[in-house]
C-alpha positions in Angstrom: 6.0 27.8 18.9 7.6 29.4 15.9 6.5 28.2 12.4 10.0 28.3 11.1 13.0 26.5 12.6 15.7 27.1 9.9 16.7 23.4 10.4 15.4 22.5 6.9 17.2 25.2 5.0 19.8 22.8 3.7 17.2 20.3 2.3 16.7 18.0 5.3 13.7 17.5 7.5 13.1 15.7 10.7 11.1 12.5 11.3 9.5 11.5 14.6 12.3 10.1 16.8 14.9 12.7 15.5 16.0 11.0 12.3 16.8 13.5 9.6 16.1 12.7 5.9 16.4 14.7 2.7 13.2 16.5 1.6 13.2 14.6 -1.6 13.1 11.2 0.1 10.3 8.8 -0.9 8.9 9.0 2.7 8.7 12.8 2.5 7.0 12.6 -1.0 4.5 10.2 0.5 3.4 12.2 3.5 3.6 15.4 1.5 1.1 14.0 -1.0 -1.1 12.9 1.8 -1.0 16.6 3.0 -1.9 17.7 -0.5 -4.9 15.4 -0.4 -6.0 16.8 2.9 -5.7 20.4 1.7 -7.8 19.6 -1.4 -10.5 18.1 0.9 -10.3 21.4 2.7 -10.9 23.2 -0.5 -13.9 21.0 -1.2 -15.3 21.8 2.2 -14.9 25.5 1.6 -17.7 25.2 -1.0 -21.3 24.6 -0.1 -21.7 21.0 0.8 -24.3 18.9 2.6 -23.7 19.0 6.4 -23.5 15.1 6.6 -20.8 15.1 3.9 -19.0 18.0 5.6 -18.9 16.0 8.9 -17.5 13.0 7.1 -14.9 15.1 5.3 -13.8 16.6 8.7 -13.3 13.2 10.2 -11.3 12.1 7.1 -9.1 15.2 7.4 -8.4 14.4 11.1 -7.5 10.8 10.1 -5.2 12.0 7.3 -3.1 13.7 10.0 -2.8 10.3 11.6 -1.7 8.9 8.3 0.9 11.7 8.0 2.2 11.0 11.6 2.3 7.3 10.8 4.4 7.9 7.7 6.8 10.3 9.5 7.4 7.8 12.3 10.0 5.2 11.3 10.6 3.7 14.7 7.9 2.0 16.7 6.6 4.4 19.3 3.6 3.9 21.6 3.0 7.7 21.8 2.4 8.2 18.0 -1.1 7.6 16.6 -1.2 5.0 14.0 -3.8 4.1 11.3 -5.8 1.2 12.5 -8.1 -1.4 10.9 -11.1 0.5 12.4 -10.1 3.6 10.3 -10.4 1.5 7.1 -13.7 -0.1 8.3 -15.1 3.4 8.9 -14.4 4.3 5.2 -16.0 1.0 4.1 -19.1 1.7 6.2 -19.3 5.2 4.8 -19.0 4.0 1.2 -21.7 1.4 1.7 -24.1 3.9 3.3 -23.6 6.5 0.7 -23.8 4.1 -2.2 -27.2 2.9 -1.0 -28.6 6.4 -1.7 -27.1 6.7 -5.2 -28.2 5.5 -8.6 -26.1 2.5 -9.6 -23.2 3.3 -11.9 -23.7 1.9 -15.4 -20.8 3.7 -17.1 -17.8 5.8 -16.3 -18.4 9.3 -15.1 -16.3 12.4 -15.6 -15.0 14.5 -12.7 -17.1 17.6 -12.2 -20.5 18.8 -11.3 -20.7 21.0 -8.2 -17.6 22.8 -7.1 -17.4 20.6 -4.0 -17.7 17.4 -6.1 -15.1 18.6 -8.6 -12.7 19.2 -5.7 -13.5 15.9 -4.2 -12.6 14.2 -7.5 -9.3 16.2 -7.5 -8.7 15.0 -3.9 -9.4 11.4 -5.1 -6.6 11.7 -7.7 -4.2 13.1 -5.2 -5.1 10.3 -2.9 -4.3 7.7 -5.6 -0.9 9.4 -6.1 -0.3 9.2 -2.4 -1.2 5.6 -2.4 1.3 4.9 -5.3 4.0 6.7 -3.4 3.3 4.7 -0.2 3.4 1.5 -2.2 6.8 2.5 -3.7 8.0 3.4 -0.2 7.0 0.0 1.1 9.3 -1.7 -1.4 12.3 -0.4 0.6 11.1 0.7 4.0 8.7 -0.4 6.7 5.2 1.0 6.2 2.1 0.3 8.3 -0.1 -1.9 6.0 -3.2 -0.1 7.3 -1.9 3.1 5.7 -2.0 1.5 2.3 -5.4 0.0 2.9 -6.7 3.4 4.2 -5.5 5.3 1.2 -6.9 2.7 -1.2 -10.3 2.8 0.5 -10.1 6.6 0.8 -9.9 7.2 -2.9 -13.0 5.0 -3.4 -14.7 6.9 -0.6 -13.9 10.3 -2.2 -15.3 9.1 -5.4 -18.6 8.2 -3.7 -18.6 11.4 -1.7 -18.2 13.4 -4.9 -21.2 11.6 -6.4 -23.1 12.2 -3.2 -22.2 15.9 -3.2 -23.6 16.2 -6.7 -26.8 14.2 -5.9 -27.5 16.2 -2.8 -27.0 19.4 -4.9 -29.4 17.9 -7.6 -26.6 17.8 -10.1 -26.4 14.7 -12.3 -23.1 12.8 -12.8 -21.5 13.6 -16.1 -21.5 10.4 -18.1 -18.4 9.6 -20.1 -18.9 9.3 -23.9 -16.6 7.8 -26.4 -15.4 10.2 -29.1 -17.8 8.4 -31.5 -20.8 8.9 -29.2 -19.9 12.5 -28.6 -19.6 13.1 -32.4 -23.0 11.5 -33.0 -24.6 13.6 -30.2 -23.1 16.8 -31.8 -24.7 16.1 -35.2 
């Protein structure tokens, strides 16, 4: 299979089922942003990370491909994998398990810490953007509601995974300080 087809040279791309849409369509923006999120998770995994977290991130990356295929399939097709309620439940279980091992949050934290955690925070913000794009898409087109739930839960999960990556690397979360607090601390 060749990586290039030349069929997109004039600004259109194909959906599952053969429909062609412009590359700046809301649907393409949505699944393209999901792909960005997946790539950033890959960057996070390229840094030293706890094996359990790495395994969870791998599973998430595979599911994000399902999210992408779901978003590129406009027509109902039994052969195309779709995001299911179980995928959302897996994220909820992961969040609950990881949070049980973390200190309770008492204030906002800043993105950062270990390289893996910083990249997971970046993936979280990309995931939130993807979620906003899918919500906007759903105003005009049919979208699997489990996709929206999955992306919403995934951003929460990435936040908890970033905190867990820092904790397992013995790096404290960076507490947010108001400008006034920061000025007092600098005195």
